[in-house]
N, CA, C and O of each residue as an XYZ file, in Angstrom:
808
protein
N     -26.998      6.624     22.689
C     -25.920      6.752     22.703
C     -25.333      6.824     21.417
O     -24.921      7.846     20.869
N     -25.320      5.365     20.854
C     -24.677      5.393     19.482
C     -25.334      6.173     18.362
O     -24.627      6.460     17.396
N     -26.982      6.662     18.382
C     -27.550      6.843     17.627
C     -26.912      8.531     17.499
O     -26.954      9.019     16.369
N     -26.432      9.251     18.449
C     -25.889     10.683     18.867
C     -24.309     10.473     18.156
O     -23.709     11.474     17.764
N     -23.748      9.219     18.034
C     -22.406      9.312     17.358
C     -22.806      9.423     16.156
O     -21.966     10.002     15.468
N     -23.850      9.079     15.525
C     -23.678      8.885     13.994
C     -24.554     10.379     13.823
O     -24.771     10.343     12.612
N     -25.044     11.380     14.205
C     -25.923     12.303     13.932
C     -25.555     13.402     14.856
O     -25.068     13.319     15.984
N     -25.870     14.413     14.187
C     -25.641     15.815     14.960
C     -26.571     16.673     14.923
O     -27.075     16.976     13.842
N     -26.909     17.136     15.890
C     -28.422     18.172     15.816
C     -28.094     19.562     15.612
O     -28.032     20.501     16.407
N     -27.850     19.464     14.059
C     -27.772     21.251     13.743
C     -28.245     20.888     12.529
O     -28.309     19.778     12.001
N     -28.765     22.614     11.921
C     -29.054     22.173     10.355
C     -28.308     22.852      9.449
O     -28.447     22.849      8.226
N     -27.282     23.599     10.291
C     -25.877     24.355      9.166
C     -25.047     23.032      8.823
O     -24.772     22.056      9.521
N     -24.745     23.351      7.492
C     -24.001     22.141      6.958
C     -22.357     22.043      7.738
O     -21.755     23.049      8.111
N     -21.763     20.487      7.892
C     -20.773     20.124      8.752
C     -19.989     19.479      8.061
O     -20.489     18.409      7.712
N     -18.957     19.642      7.692
C     -18.051     18.698      6.664
C     -17.923     17.458      7.037
O     -17.629     17.227      8.210
N     -18.101     16.484      6.185
C     -18.381     15.056      6.569
C     -19.507     14.404      7.041
O     -19.569     13.214      7.350
N     -20.704     15.512      7.103
C     -22.186     15.229      7.513
C     -22.889     15.736      6.384
O     -22.467     16.720      5.776
N     -24.235     14.963      5.962
C     -24.837     15.388      5.248
C     -26.338     15.557      6.045
O     -26.515     14.994      7.125
N     -27.308     16.317      5.463
C     -28.769     16.567      5.772
C     -29.379     14.879      5.127
O     -29.251     14.347      4.024
N     -30.035     14.443      6.361
C     -30.458     13.148      6.553
C     -32.158     13.150      6.161
O     -32.584     14.149      5.581
N     -32.992     12.168      6.443
C     -34.188     12.440      6.093
C     -34.942     13.421      7.229
O     -35.843     14.170      6.850
N     -34.575     13.388      8.493
C     -34.600     14.496      9.309
C     -34.365     15.764      9.216
O     -33.343     16.106      9.811
N     -34.952     16.616      8.672
C     -34.085     17.875      8.540
C     -33.349     18.832      9.594
O     -32.700     19.878      9.622
N     -33.807     17.915     10.374
C     -33.190     18.514     11.792
C     -31.593     18.137     12.373
O     -30.933     18.631     13.286
N     -31.309     17.040     11.407
C     -30.142     16.504     11.839
C     -29.176     16.104     10.886
O     -29.700     15.545      9.923
N     -27.989     16.196     10.825
C     -27.020     15.613     10.135
C     -26.539     14.733     10.253
O     -25.764     14.724     11.210
N     -26.643     13.265      9.322
C     -25.962     12.028      9.369
C     -24.535     12.100      8.982
O     -24.085     12.991      8.263
N     -23.725     10.970      9.568
C     -22.599     11.272      9.206
C     -22.432     10.670      7.638
O     -23.240      9.809      7.290
N     -21.506     11.063      6.791
C     -21.395     10.384      5.663
C     -21.105      9.006      5.237
O     -20.585      8.417      6.185
N     -21.201      8.390      4.399
C     -21.371      7.025      4.277
C     -19.743      6.634      3.774
O     -18.951      7.576      3.730
N     -19.374      5.592      3.491
C     -18.378      5.253      3.201
C     -18.204      5.075      1.583
O     -19.189      4.610      1.009
N     -17.085      5.385      0.804
C     -17.596      5.284     -0.338
C     -18.240      6.783     -0.951
O     -18.393      7.047     -2.144
N     -18.553      7.638      0.178
C     -18.912      8.907     -0.119
C     -18.308     10.388      0.273
O     -17.633     10.501      1.296
N     -18.559     11.448     -0.523
C     -18.001     12.583      0.752
C     -18.938     13.439      0.644
O     -19.679     13.501     -0.336
N     -19.000     14.179      1.626
C     -19.954     15.507      2.209
C     -19.022     16.534      2.273
O     -18.007     16.471      2.967
N     -19.408     17.728      1.390
C     -18.484     19.098      1.822
C     -18.864     19.992      2.412
O     -18.298     21.081      2.496
N     -20.235     19.564      3.088
C     -20.433     20.289      4.327
C     -21.501     21.268      3.844
O     -21.360     22.380      4.353
N     -22.377     21.177      3.127
C     -23.466     21.700      2.486
C     -24.637     21.021      2.525
O     -25.604     21.360      1.843
N     -24.639     19.945      3.379
C     -26.110     19.515      3.649
C     -25.962     18.383      2.147
O     -26.830     17.511      2.109
N     -25.228     18.386      1.312
C     -25.090     17.127      0.063
C     -24.305     16.298      0.130
O     -23.185     16.325      0.641
N     -25.030     15.206     -0.573
C     -23.757     14.073     -0.380
C     -23.404     13.776     -2.002
O     -24.139     14.220     -2.884
N     -22.475     13.161     -2.236
C     -21.928     12.538     -3.626
C     -21.247     11.326     -3.624
O     -20.730     11.167     -2.519
N     -21.051     10.525     -4.280
C     -20.238      9.174     -4.505
C     -19.024      9.730     -4.760
O     -18.965     10.773     -5.412
N     -17.778      9.050     -4.233
C     -16.427      9.354     -4.210
C     -15.993      9.652     -6.063
O     -15.320     10.619     -6.421
N     -16.528      8.639     -6.986
C     -16.676      8.851     -8.521
C     -17.487      9.686     -9.061
O     -17.670      9.599    -10.275
N     -18.143     10.659     -8.326
C     -19.313     11.336     -9.021
C     -19.226     12.870     -8.805
O     -18.789     13.396     -7.781
N     -19.555     13.325     -9.568
C     -19.624     15.086     -9.371
C     -21.090     15.323     -8.802
O     -21.319     16.531     -8.735
N     -21.995     14.652     -8.434
C     -23.667     14.894     -8.804
C     -23.694     15.065     -7.362
O     -23.224     14.118     -6.731
N     -24.146     16.080     -6.672
C     -24.065     16.148     -5.354
C     -25.640     16.511     -4.750
O     -26.212     17.601     -4.702
N     -26.078     15.218     -4.332
C     -27.287     14.765     -3.938
C     -27.797     15.326     -2.474
O     -27.042     15.595     -1.539
N     -29.361     15.459     -2.464
C     -29.850     15.526     -1.365
C     -31.114     14.353     -1.031
O     -32.049     13.911     -1.698
N     -30.599     14.111      0.376
C     -31.678     12.930      1.089
C     -33.464     13.735      1.196
O     -33.804     14.739      1.821
N     -34.019     13.115      0.609
C     -35.343     13.557      0.692
C     -35.828     12.785      2.221
O     -35.101     12.090      2.930
N     -37.183     13.122      2.452
C     -38.136     12.623      3.709
C     -38.279     11.383      3.396
O     -38.389     10.682      4.402
N     -38.330     10.757      2.321
C     -38.896      9.371      2.174
C     -37.475      8.356      1.956
O     -37.484      7.136      1.787
N     -36.612      9.008      1.999
C     -35.159      8.245      1.864
C     -34.492      8.233      0.419
O     -33.348      7.864      0.152
N     -35.464      8.718     -0.458
C     -34.672      8.584     -1.790
C     -33.367      9.793     -1.831
O     -33.075     10.525     -0.886
N     -32.834      9.776     -2.901
C     -31.569     11.150     -3.041
C     -32.165     11.617     -4.428
O     -32.565     10.878     -5.328
N     -32.143     12.860     -4.414
C     -32.521     13.724     -5.846
C     -31.355     14.297     -6.229
O     -30.680     14.527     -5.225
N     -30.825     14.623     -7.204
C     -29.723     15.342     -7.352
C     -29.827     16.865     -7.461
O     -30.636     17.393     -8.224
N     -28.978     17.568     -6.671
C     -29.131     19.119     -6.637
C     -28.457     20.015     -7.223
O     -28.833     21.161     -7.470
N     -27.136     19.391     -7.542
C     -26.149     20.043     -8.533
C     -24.768     19.158     -8.519
O     -24.149     18.409     -7.764
N     -24.683     19.701     -9.786
C     -23.378     18.976    -10.707
C     -22.211     20.207    -10.867
O     -22.168     21.102    -11.711
N     -21.379     19.948     -9.860
C     -20.198     20.700    -10.438
C     -19.545     20.607    -11.976
O     -19.304     19.532    -12.526
N     -19.328     21.770    -12.509
C     -19.237     21.578    -13.618
C     -17.681     21.651    -13.878
O     -17.195     21.389    -14.978
N     -16.979     22.007    -12.837
C     -15.720     21.996    -12.857
C     -14.820     20.813    -11.920
O     -13.667     20.834    -11.489
N     -15.917     19.797    -11.831
C     -15.379     19.030    -10.996
C     -14.926     17.895    -11.732
O     -15.611     17.624    -12.718
N     -13.639     16.938    -11.428
C     -12.942     16.200    -12.080
C     -12.684     14.914    -10.837
O     -11.683     14.884    -10.121
N     -13.477     14.203    -10.797
C     -13.355     12.901     -9.880
C     -12.730     11.777    -10.262
O     -13.373     11.280    -11.186
N     -11.715     11.092     -9.973
C     -10.850     10.184    -10.211
C     -11.658      9.019     -9.891
O     -12.292      9.023     -8.835
N     -11.712      8.012    -10.684
C     -12.407      6.422    -10.631
C     -11.588      5.658     -9.771
O     -11.756      4.439     -9.780
N     -10.638      6.203     -8.950
C      -9.953      5.201     -7.876
C      -9.453      5.975     -6.339
O      -8.632      5.695     -5.466
N     -10.461      7.108     -6.571
C     -10.761      7.886     -5.081
C     -11.249      6.944     -4.393
O     -11.851      6.007     -4.917
N     -11.043      7.066     -3.014
C     -11.962      6.496     -1.768
C     -12.227      7.256     -0.545
O     -11.705      8.330     -0.245
N     -13.180      6.526      0.201
C     -13.595      7.371      1.611
C     -13.903      6.091      2.622
O     -14.433      5.192      1.970
N     -13.751      5.780      3.853
C     -14.068      5.402      4.717
C     -15.136      5.857      5.737
O     -15.578      5.255      6.715
N     -15.431      7.071      5.252
C     -16.935      7.613      5.492
C     -16.677      8.779      6.695
O     -15.675      8.710      7.407
N     -17.511      9.673      6.825
C     -17.246     10.786      7.551
C     -16.216     11.776      7.010
O     -15.532     12.559      7.669
N     -16.239     11.539      5.270
C     -15.056     12.340      4.875
C     -15.750     13.790      4.228
O     -16.942     13.735      3.926
N     -15.163     14.804      4.063
C     -15.352     16.051      3.347
C     -14.985     15.894      2.084
O     -15.414     16.724      1.283
N     -14.022     14.699      1.546
C     -13.707     14.759      0.508
C     -12.783     13.316      0.586
O     -12.135     12.781      1.485
N     -13.092     12.957     -0.928
C     -12.481     11.746     -1.182
C     -10.863     11.652     -1.214
O     -10.210     12.636     -1.561
N     -10.399     10.750     -0.936
C      -8.561     10.715     -1.135
C      -8.250      9.982     -2.360
O      -9.180      9.479     -2.990
N      -7.170      9.879     -2.726
C      -6.714      9.230     -3.681
C      -6.056      8.138     -3.476
O      -5.237      8.340     -2.580
N      -6.005      6.953     -3.913
C      -5.887      5.625     -3.454
C      -4.267      5.428     -3.128
O      -3.350      5.454     -3.949
N      -4.185      5.236     -1.789
C      -2.591      4.755     -1.488
C      -2.079      3.808     -2.157
O      -2.687      2.945     -2.790
N      -0.465      3.995     -1.985
C       0.306      2.971     -2.466
C       0.263      1.665     -1.994
O       0.412      1.585     -0.775
N       0.086      0.486     -2.663
C      -0.003     -1.046     -2.497
C      -1.694     -1.555     -2.298
O      -2.261     -2.641     -2.174
N      -2.144     -0.015     -2.350
C      -3.944     -0.582     -2.455
C      -4.526     -0.753     -3.756
O      -3.804     -0.358     -4.671
N      -5.551     -1.197     -4.061
C      -6.659     -1.378     -4.906
C      -7.715     -0.754     -4.736
O      -8.223     -0.965     -3.635
N      -8.316      0.015     -5.462
C      -9.457      0.823     -5.023
C     -10.178      1.041     -6.229
O      -9.597      1.297     -7.284
N     -11.704      0.932     -6.106
C     -12.711      1.412     -7.244
C     -14.187      1.511     -6.442
O     -14.483      0.979     -5.372
N     -14.944      2.290     -7.229
C     -15.964      2.581     -6.718
C     -16.226      3.206     -5.141
O     -17.082      2.808     -4.352
N     -15.378      4.139     -4.956
C     -15.096      4.883     -3.723
C     -14.663      4.082     -2.935
O     -14.374      4.666     -1.890
N     -14.326      2.300     -2.861
C     -14.028      1.785     -1.952
C     -12.733      1.539     -2.174
O     -12.436      1.436     -3.364
N     -11.560      1.366     -1.116
C     -10.255      0.704     -0.881
C      -9.652     -0.220      0.136
O      -9.722      0.066      1.331
N      -9.035     -1.366     -0.300
C      -8.207     -2.136      0.526
C      -6.763     -2.146      0.135
O      -6.450     -1.811     -1.008
N      -5.908     -2.491      0.972
C      -4.646     -3.096      0.710
C      -4.654     -4.444      0.180
O      -5.248     -5.384      0.708
N      -3.863     -4.511     -1.053
C      -3.789     -5.875     -1.267
C      -3.599     -6.920     -0.660
O      -4.167     -7.979     -0.930
N      -2.631     -6.727      0.393
C      -1.928     -7.530      1.333
C      -3.271     -8.442      1.794
O      -3.345     -9.670      1.836
N      -4.343     -7.416      2.137
C      -5.979     -8.172      3.034
C      -5.965     -9.413      2.048
O      -6.671    -10.294      2.539
N      -5.451     -9.781      0.910
C      -6.343    -11.083      0.311
C      -4.875    -11.760      0.009
O      -5.069    -12.975      0.028
N      -3.624    -11.518     -0.234
C      -2.471    -12.061     -0.914
C      -1.582    -12.132      0.206
O      -0.559    -12.669     -0.217
N      -1.461    -11.871      1.380
C      -0.651    -12.132      2.446
C       0.850    -11.841      1.843
O       1.643    -12.779      1.926
N       1.225    -10.833      1.349
C       2.537    -10.417      1.100
C       2.960    -10.903     -0.112
O       3.969    -10.250     -0.379
N       2.711    -11.813     -1.132
C       2.915    -12.306     -2.142
C       2.841    -11.691     -3.531
O       3.201    -12.270     -4.556
N       2.352    -10.498     -3.469
C       1.843     -9.993     -4.295
C       2.301     -8.682     -4.299
O       2.817     -8.348     -3.233
N       2.265     -7.710     -5.300
C       2.312     -6.260     -5.325
C       1.523     -5.509     -6.550
O       1.293     -6.009     -7.651
N       1.163     -4.198     -6.112
C       0.525     -3.597     -7.353
C       0.947     -2.520     -7.615
O       1.297     -1.868     -6.631
N       1.092     -1.929     -8.825
C       1.564     -0.883     -9.690
C       0.778      0.385     -9.112
O      -0.140      0.256     -8.301
N       1.213      1.613     -9.595
C       0.209      2.692     -8.860
C      -0.765      3.052     -9.825
O      -0.438      3.268    -10.992
N      -2.088      3.145     -9.378
C      -3.212      3.154     -9.817
C      -3.283      4.683    -10.649
O      -2.762      5.715    -10.226
N      -4.125      4.540    -12.039
C      -4.236      5.731    -12.766
C      -5.408      6.455    -12.551
O      -6.154      6.004    -11.681
N      -5.715      7.366    -13.075
C      -6.988      8.118    -13.037
C      -8.076      7.336    -13.179
O      -9.030      7.639    -12.462
N      -8.214      6.333    -13.964
C      -9.528      5.683    -14.708
C      -9.249      4.345    -13.567
O     -10.253      3.979    -12.957
N      -8.073      3.692    -13.297
C      -8.427      2.390    -12.781
C      -7.346      1.827    -12.335
O      -6.339      2.079    -12.996
N      -7.178      0.938    -11.154
C      -5.924      0.282    -10.714
C      -5.552     -0.805    -11.364
O      -6.526     -1.487    -11.684
N      -4.458     -1.272    -11.711
C      -4.122     -2.484    -12.309
C      -4.014     -3.761    -11.093
O      -3.976     -3.734     -9.863
N      -3.989     -4.770    -12.026
C      -4.277     -6.098    -10.973
C      -3.032     -6.557    -10.715
O      -2.101     -6.489    -11.518
N      -2.955     -7.197     -9.223
C      -1.978     -7.534     -8.471
C      -0.868     -8.626     -9.444
O      -1.089     -9.562    -10.212
N       0.433     -7.925     -8.934
C       1.455     -8.688     -9.480
C       2.181     -9.807     -8.716
O       2.788     -9.428     -7.714
N       2.221    -10.910     -8.962
C       3.195    -11.763     -7.970
C       4.491    -11.350     -7.998
O       5.076    -11.053     -9.040
N       5.028    -11.310     -6.785
C       6.373    -10.930     -6.428
C       7.380    -11.617     -7.208
O       7.251    -12.835     -7.334
N       8.443    -10.985     -7.798
C       9.348    -11.931     -8.373
C      10.702    -12.377     -7.692
O      11.227    -11.833     -6.720
N      11.026    -13.150     -8.186
C      12.665    -13.494     -7.583
C      13.679    -12.238     -7.829
O      13.831    -11.510     -8.810
N      14.311    -12.272     -6.554
C      15.266    -10.961     -6.095
C      14.610     -9.626     -5.737
O      15.118     -8.505     -5.710
N      13.167    -10.073     -5.427
C      12.581     -9.144     -4.519
C      11.916     -9.420     -3.202
O      12.077    -10.522     -2.675
N      11.113     -8.411     -2.583
C      10.649     -8.765     -1.567
C       9.032     -7.887     -1.210
O       9.125     -6.660     -1.165
N       8.005     -8.335     -1.035
C       6.803     -7.704     -1.133
C       6.330     -7.402     -0.043
O       6.167     -8.420      0.630
N       6.005     -6.432      0.506
C       5.246     -6.062      1.832
C       4.302     -4.720      1.925
O       4.657     -3.541      1.901
N       3.027     -5.262      2.037
C       1.960     -4.156      2.090
C       1.546     -3.490      0.850
O       1.149     -2.334      0.695
N       1.725     -4.517     -0.081
C       1.119     -4.325     -1.853
C       2.619     -3.197     -2.265
O       2.486     -2.301     -3.099
N       3.662     -3.385     -1.703
C       4.680     -2.810     -2.432
C       5.638     -3.842     -2.683
O       5.688     -4.858     -1.990
N       6.636     -3.549     -3.949
C       7.850     -4.549     -3.839
C       9.188     -3.543     -3.688
O       9.425     -2.394     -4.060
N       9.764     -4.326     -3.123
C      11.014     -3.696     -2.676
C      12.382     -4.449     -3.368
O      12.566     -5.597     -2.961
N      13.182     -4.027     -4.185
C      14.218     -4.658     -4.831
C      15.227     -5.052     -3.568
O      15.417     -4.246     -2.657
N      15.968     -6.591     -3.599
C      17.078     -6.721     -2.820
C      18.316     -6.063     -3.244
O      18.716     -6.068     -4.408
N      18.946     -5.461     -2.196
C      19.875     -4.879     -2.458
C      21.441     -5.608     -2.604
O      21.415     -6.831     -2.470
N      22.590     -5.090     -2.822
C      23.685     -5.841     -2.606
C      23.821     -6.515     -0.902
O      23.559     -6.090      0.224
N      24.380     -7.781     -1.481
C      24.502     -8.117      0.212
C      23.727     -9.129      0.347
O      24.111    -10.161      0.898
N      22.260     -8.936     -0.245
C      21.183    -10.041      0.066
C      20.388    -10.514     -1.199
O      20.341     -9.652     -2.077
N      19.696    -11.796     -1.514
C      19.393    -12.466     -2.402
C      17.732    -12.659     -2.041
O      17.282    -12.124     -1.028
N      17.001    -13.328     -2.794
C      15.617    -13.632     -2.620
C      15.375    -14.771     -3.491
O      15.242    -14.334     -4.634
N      15.245    -16.176     -3.458
C      15.107    -17.144     -4.270
C      13.526    -17.437     -4.707
O      13.164    -18.144     -5.648
N      12.654    -16.685     -3.745
C      11.448    -17.085     -3.751
C      10.462    -15.926     -4.108
O       9.274    -16.115     -4.369
N      11.061    -14.742     -4.093
C      10.208    -13.456     -4.066
C       9.271    -13.238     -2.676
O       8.218    -12.610     -2.563
N       9.952    -13.904     -1.774
C       9.231    -13.748     -0.237
C       9.866    -12.656      0.366
O       9.138    -11.673      0.510
N      11.045    -12.552      0.768
C      11.945    -11.987      1.359
C      13.471    -11.653      0.867
O      14.031    -12.427      0.090
N      14.012    -10.675      1.266
C      15.183    -10.761      1.114
C      16.077    -11.201      2.275
O      15.956    -10.878      3.457
N      17.206    -12.180      1.593
C      17.884    -12.743      2.904
C      19.215    -12.118      2.551
O      19.554    -11.598      1.488
N      20.158    -12.346      4.104
C      21.519    -11.858      3.887
C      22.004    -13.111      2.990
O      21.247    -14.070      2.842
N      23.265    -13.081      2.402
C      24.192    -14.130      1.839
C      24.628    -14.465      3.115
O      24.789    -13.584      3.960
N      24.930    -16.149      3.457
C      25.589    -16.704      4.239
C      27.123    -16.400      4.193
O      27.674    -15.911      3.207
N      27.801    -16.757      5.433
C      29.388    -16.754      5.300
C      29.935    -17.209      4.157
O      29.481    -18.245      3.671
N      31.016    -16.514      3.516
C      31.537    -17.447      2.573
C      31.049    -16.878      1.082
O      31.701    -16.943      0.040
N      29.911    -16.385      1.242
C      29.388    -15.900     -0.136
C      28.952    -14.630     -0.129
O      28.607    -14.073      0.913
N      28.922    -13.886     -1.652
C      28.464    -12.521     -1.773
C      27.096    -12.144     -2.743
O      26.595    -13.041     -3.421
N      26.634    -11.017     -2.757
C      26.304    -10.527     -3.917
C      26.377     -9.211     -3.977
O      25.925     -8.482     -3.094
N      26.930     -8.815     -4.983
C      26.967     -7.078     -5.604
C      26.348     -6.688     -6.453
O      26.914     -6.032     -7.328
N      25.007     -6.930     -6.524
C      24.170     -6.375     -7.438
C      22.857     -6.339     -7.097
O      22.586     -7.050     -6.129
N      21.745     -5.599     -7.693
C      20.489     -5.517     -7.155
C      19.716     -6.808     -7.723
O      20.116     -7.449     -8.695
N      18.528     -7.109     -6.971
C      17.641     -8.173     -7.472
C      18.264     -9.650     -7.489
O      17.681    -10.516     -8.142
N      19.439     -9.958     -6.782
C      20.182    -11.071     -6.877
C      18.785    -12.326     -6.439
O      17.752    -12.098     -5.809
N      19.183    -13.414     -6.947
C      18.285    -14.895     -6.743
C      19.199    -15.524     -6.233
O      18.895    -16.663     -5.879
N      20.301    -15.180     -6.045
C      21.386    -16.317     -5.469
C      22.721    -15.279     -5.193
O      23.044    -14.185     -5.655
N      23.288    -16.162     -4.247
C      24.564    -15.645     -3.939
C      26.228    -16.116     -4.418
O      26.435    -17.313     -4.220
N      27.046    -15.583     -4.827
C      28.241    -15.947     -5.201
C      29.269    -16.575     -4.165
O      29.265    -16.259     -2.975
N      30.102    -17.442     -4.690
C      31.229    -18.062     -3.752
C      32.683    -16.991     -3.420
O      33.347    -16.556     -4.360
N      32.901    -16.786     -2.490
C      34.335    -15.886     -2.452
C      35.146    -17.458     -2.837
O      34.827    -18.642     -2.729
N      36.380    -16.685     -3.346
C      37.334    -17.496     -4.152
C      38.105    -18.009     -2.606
O      37.954    -17.383     -1.557
N      38.945    -19.273     -2.741
C      39.875    -19.868     -1.637
C      40.305    -18.759     -1.128
O      40.390    -17.834     -1.936
N      40.737    -18.443      0.415
C      41.311    -17.637      0.867
C      41.060    -16.232      1.140
O      41.764    -15.351      1.632
N      39.539    -16.261      0.565
C      38.926    -14.886      0.808
C      37.482    -15.024      1.830
O      36.972    -16.136      1.692
N      36.900    -14.324      2.595
C      35.754    -13.970      3.082
C      34.926    -12.903      2.978
O      35.381    -11.764      2.867
N      33.469    -13.191      3.006
C      32.556    -12.109      2.468
C      32.502    -11.344      3.705
O      32.580    -11.719      4.875
N      32.285     -9.691      2.970
C      32.729     -8.809      4.191
C      31.492     -8.705      4.720
O      30.406     -9.041      4.249
N      31.767     -8.211      5.732
C      30.509     -7.875      6.688
C      29.307     -7.424      6.213
O      28.322     -7.743      6.880
N      29.119     -6.702      5.138
C      27.971     -6.238      4.425
C      27.452     -7.463      3.713
O      26.245     -7.572      3.931
N      27.932     -8.445      2.926
C      28.044     -9.851      2.357
C      27.921     -9.156      1.083
O      27.153     -9.697      0.287
N      28.552     -7.979      0.662
C      28.550     -7.221     -1.048
C      29.743     -7.355     -1.696
O      29.909     -6.912     -2.833
N      30.699     -7.997     -1.001
C      32.277     -8.430     -1.768
C      32.899     -9.313     -0.934
O      32.247     -9.815     -0.018
N      34.167     -9.618     -1.109
C      34.996    -10.734     -0.967
C      36.215     -9.812     -0.146
O      36.484     -8.665     -0.503
N      36.871    -10.466      0.954
C      38.449     -9.422      1.548
C      39.218    -10.938      1.796
O      38.803    -12.075      2.018
N      40.116    -10.523      1.688
C      41.248    -11.701      2.301
C      40.975    -12.198      3.480
O      40.494    -11.551      4.410
N      41.227    -13.207      3.498
C      40.935    -13.990      5.115
C      42.055    -13.424      6.220
O      43.228    -13.312      5.863
N      41.730    -13.147      7.288
C      42.996    -12.575      8.253
C      43.982    -13.485      8.181
O      43.981    -14.508      7.496
N      44.980    -13.022      9.034
C      46.240    -13.888      8.779
C      46.400    -15.013      9.438
O      47.152    -15.820      8.891
N      45.856    -15.371     10.599
C      45.409    -16.703     11.153
C      44.437    -17.477     10.830
O      44.014    -18.397     11.529
N      43.968    -17.105      9.599
C      42.561    -17.741      9.145
C      42.663    -18.408      7.683
O      43.406    -17.936      6.822
N      42.041    -19.288      7.517
C      41.602    -19.531      5.874
C      40.388    -19.941      5.514
O      39.573    -20.421      6.301
N      40.208    -19.775      4.323
C      38.810    -20.417      3.886
C      39.142    -21.209      2.705
O      39.621    -20.790      1.650
N      38.779    -22.589      3.063
C      39.013    -23.543      1.828
C      37.951    -23.911      0.624
O      38.321    -24.553     -0.358
N      36.216    -23.316      0.834
C      35.426    -23.304     -0.347
C      34.444    -22.593      0.295
O      34.561    -22.103      1.419
N      33.268    -22.520     -0.563
C      32.485    -21.657     -0.765
C      31.469    -21.638      0.654
O      31.025    -20.652      1.241
N      31.318    -22.806      0.905
C      30.100    -23.174      2.271
C      30.904    -23.112      3.632
O      30.276    -23.246      4.681
N      32.497    -22.881      3.655
C      33.012    -22.976      5.021
C      33.024    -22.291      5.616
O      33.005    -21.210      5.027
N      33.060    -22.168      7.140
C      33.377    -20.974      8.298
C      34.687    -21.472      7.940
O      35.087    -22.511      7.416
N      35.398    -20.112      8.508
C      36.646    -19.503      8.483
C      37.488    -20.568      9.654
O      37.075    -20.646     10.811
N      38.589    -21.280      9.218
C      39.511    -21.991      9.959
C      40.500    -21.620     10.671
O      41.455    -21.148     10.053
N      40.569    -21.692     11.829
C      41.855    -21.339     12.626
C      43.035    -21.662     11.834
O      43.028    -22.709     11.187
N      44.193    -20.777     11.801
C      45.594    -21.716     11.228
C      45.865    -22.033     12.522
O      45.581    -21.312     13.479
N      46.717    -23.693     12.616
C      47.266    -24.306     13.828
C      48.682    -24.013     13.256
O      49.684    -24.334     13.895
């Protein structure tokens, strides 16, 4: 059963498959490669289309003169073409992985170029990193460690992006619902300092 999942008993080309050692069967295109459906196979970073011989070796049959392959394309196998590296991923030599696979949400990566992907960057203060991408902390939130954006506590606010800490509301004021500004305390409440909760007036 597993053998038939990997092979198709036809001789015509099928996208995502290439002609294997046995010319009566097409094998599933390998990871890091693409198979356009002509029976040939090529690595994601190459324009050289190859044919597998009966002894298992590969021979270059055709080189597309108009082909221009990025060095940061990848495939997981069974592909008729390779894909551009995804945001938050690092790709090279036809393979790709999200950088969170190794960095556990502490790093992010800038967009890969045609030639290469940059090294992961440690997530800075005032931001949060998830799935290899950086998200700036918006007004009302802060991030002292670069791990996650937190809402300002009661009595404090943040009215800028990328805040590392929150600022105190002045006495007699409380933080707004979104924690991005301060507003006067209600008629029957007061606020004495930055850390205190609202105190009902007796």
